[in-house]
N, C-alpha and C positions, 0 to 999 in steps of 0.2 A: 504494500500500501505505500503510495507516495502522493505528495500535494495536500491533498484534504480528504476526511474521512466522510463517508454519507452518515448522516445524523437522523434518528429517528427520537421524537419526544414522548414518552408515557405519562398521562397524570391521571393516578386514581383519583376520582371526586366523590363525594356525598354530601348533599346538602347545601352546595354553595354554587349554584350555576351562575350566578351575577359574579362572582368572584373568579370561577374558572374562564369565565369568557374575555375579562381581564387580561388573565394569564395569556390565552391564546393570541388576542392582539398584540400583546407583548411580544410574541414570539415572533407574529410577522414584521415587526419593525426589527429584527436581529439584523448586524451586520452582514451575516450568514446564515437566511432562514433556514430550519431543520427541512431537511427532507421530506419528512412525514411526522402528523401530530396525532396522537391516538389518545379519546378521553374515554377513560375507563369507567363505567358507571355500573349501579348494581340495579338503579331505576331510572327510566327514561325520563322522569322530572328532573334527575339531578345534570341533565346535559344543557347547555344554554339552548335558547330557543332558536338561535340562529348561528353557524359556525361556517354556513356553505361551504365550500371546498378546502375551508383551512383545516380541517379535522376530521378524523374517522370516530365515530361512536361506536364502540362496543360494551355489550353486557354480560355482567357476571354473577355469580353469587355476591352477597356484600363483604367486604373485608379488603384491607388494604392488600393482604398478601395475594388471594384469587383476583382481584381486580386487575394487578400488577403482572399477573402470570397471562391475564387476557391480552393484556398489551403487548406482552411478550410473543404470543401467538399470533396474534393480528399482525405483527410486524415481520414475523420469520426472517428470513433472509435479505431481505429488500433494504437493509440497511447496515452498514458496518459498528455501529455504536450505537446503542439505546440509552437515551437519559433519562431518569426520573424525577420530576419535581413534583412537589407537594401542588396542592391547587391554592396554597397562600403563598407561594414564592416568586419573588419579584426577583427575575434575573439581570445582571447587566447585558447590554444590549451586544458584547463582545462575545459572551458565554458560549454560544454556538459556535462560532467561527474559533476563537482559542481552543475551545474540547477539540474541533475536528482537527484542527494542525496539530494539537497535543499528541492524538492518537496516532495520526499518520507519521509523525516523526520520532514516535518512539513505540515499536511494535511490541515490546514488551509489558506496556502497561495493560493491565486489563480491568484494573477499576479506578474510578478519579471522583473525587469530590471535593467541594470548592470552599472558598473563604467565605463566611456568613458575616457581613458586615455588623448585622443587628439581627438577633434571635429574639422577636417578640413570643416564643413560647417560655421564655423566662420571666416576663411581665404578664400586664393585662392586656397584651396583643396591640399590635400598630395598625393605624389605618393606610389603604391602599395610596394616598395622595402624600401621605408623609413619607411613604417608603420610596415611591416613585420620585421624589424631589433629592431624597440621599443618594439615589441610584443615579440620577443624572449628573449629580454633583462627582460622584466617583468616575463616571465615564468621561470627565472631561480630562482626566490623565490617567488614560487607560495602562494595565499592566499586558503585555503581550504574551501570547505561549513562548517557551512552557512555563515563563515564570519562575518563582521559588518552589520546587517542588520537595514534597515530605514523603519519605517511604514509609511503607508499612502501618498507613491509616485505615483505620475501618472508616467505611462510607457511611455518611449521616443522609438519611434516608429524604429530607427535604430537596437535596440536590446530589444527586449520584448518577454515576455513568459507568457501562458497563460493554467491553467488546463483547460482539455477538457471537464470533468465533469463540470465544472462552466460554460464554453462557453455556453453549451446549445444550445437555438437557437439565442443568439446574433450574430448578424454579423455587419462587418465593414458600416456604413453610405454610401450608395454608391450615396446620394445626394452630398457628398462633391467629388467632381468630380477632375479627372485628378490627381494630385501630392496628395491632400486628404490632404490638410493645417488641421490641429489639429483632424484628424481621430484618433490618438493614445490617445490622450487627452479623446476625446468622447466614445471611446471603455471603456479606462480603468475607465473610472466614471461610466458607467453603470454596469462593470462585479464588481465595489467596493462594490455593494449589498451582495455580493455572498462570501465574504470573505477577507482576507488581500491582499492589494496591497503594495510589499514592491521594495526596492532597495539593493542590495548586491554587496559589493566588491570584493567577491568569483567569480565575472562574470565581466571581464575587457576584453575591446576591444579598438578599433580605428575605428574611423568614417572617411572615406576619404575626405566627402564631394564633391565629385567628381561631375563636373558641366556639362559633357555631360547627355542627357536623362531627362533633369528635364523641369518643363514646361517655355514657355517664359514667359517675362516680365508681360504682362498685366493681363493673367489670374491667375497668383500666386498673383501680386497686390489686384487684386479684391478679390481672398479666405483671403487674410490677414485682410481685414476689414469686409466682409460679412460672413466668417465662425465663427469668435467668436460672433458675433451676433446671428447669426442661433442656436449655440450650448447655447448660455444663455436661448434663447426662450425653447430649450430642456430641458432645466435643468441640463444640463453636464458641464457648466463652470459658475463660479461667474462672477457675472457683472463687478466688480472692475477687473479682472482677464481680464476680454475680454477689457475693457478700456485701461488697461496697455499694454496687447499684441498688438492691434491695433495700439496704439500711439506709442508705440516704433519701428514699422514696417515703420508708415508713415514718422515719424521722420528720421530714418535712410534712406530711400528713398530719401527724399527731400534733405537732405543735402548732400550724398552721389552720389546724381544726378550730383552734381556740378563738380564732379572730379571722373567720375563713375570706378569703377575696370573693368579691360578688358573683364571678363567673368560672369560678372552681367549686366542685362538690367535694371539698376536703372531707367531709364526715364520710361521704360515700367509698371515697378512697381507701380512707383508713379500715372501714369496715372490712373491704374486699382484701385490704392487706392482711388482716386478722385471718380471713377465711382461708387466705393462700398459705399463711404459717401452718394453720390447723391441718390443712390437708397433707403439707409438705411433712408436719409431724407422724401425720396417721398413713405415712408411706404413700401419700397418693401425689401425683405429679402430671396431671391432666390438663394442658393448657386451654382446651377446648371449654372448660367449664365456666371461663370466663363469660360465655355467650348463654349462660343459664342465670347470670345472677340477676 
């Protein structure tokens, strides 16, 4: 492969048709627009009313893992690289161009993730207009590919890309139901045996961290505990990392449930955490149970 790589974008979306329409419009204004865009939905109402020829819509069972898998199947071998953007991620207008050049020039790279300038998931969320202004400012002094590269980086689900030839038969684990907590870590760990997994500051954007469309507190809280334990059993997460991740979320939910944020169900998450701990203590580790809470 030389010059540039063919790039397809998959966006798994739920409950945000107006927001995902803005993301699609942003992709059309890239310095190198993607060769294909797939909107993966579980309900026809989740797709924007009008996308014209800009995007293909595919439908699958609900959940980030099955929806992303539907996107992989829809693109097949028509592209060289598949990018997964969250439906509330605002990319630099150079994102696709830089990614295409990066994968064309570095054939041993199988996975890449970008630099998130602001991550609204850690706050009350950002507005589209505020993020767009910040991206416009950053784009005035762009970093060109390959940029500063770090190796052995786990991909971050809001903006990650994988080489199609390396994906092969790999798919996102559909046992990680609903929001698919840590499905990006799991997928990245499995594809890492096939080449380099990197991050590059030539790929930048902002994650709004929008609260609409996410899982209610109880199932997410359950996944925060049980999914890391499940990945340890699979061999795609180190035990210490799983303990740190689960412990950090348990502590945050316990403390913040005393004064919960307006848009976060901390008590529900804490309840799910405790149910997950009980199930692990009883020798049960079934991530699908999150969908039953």
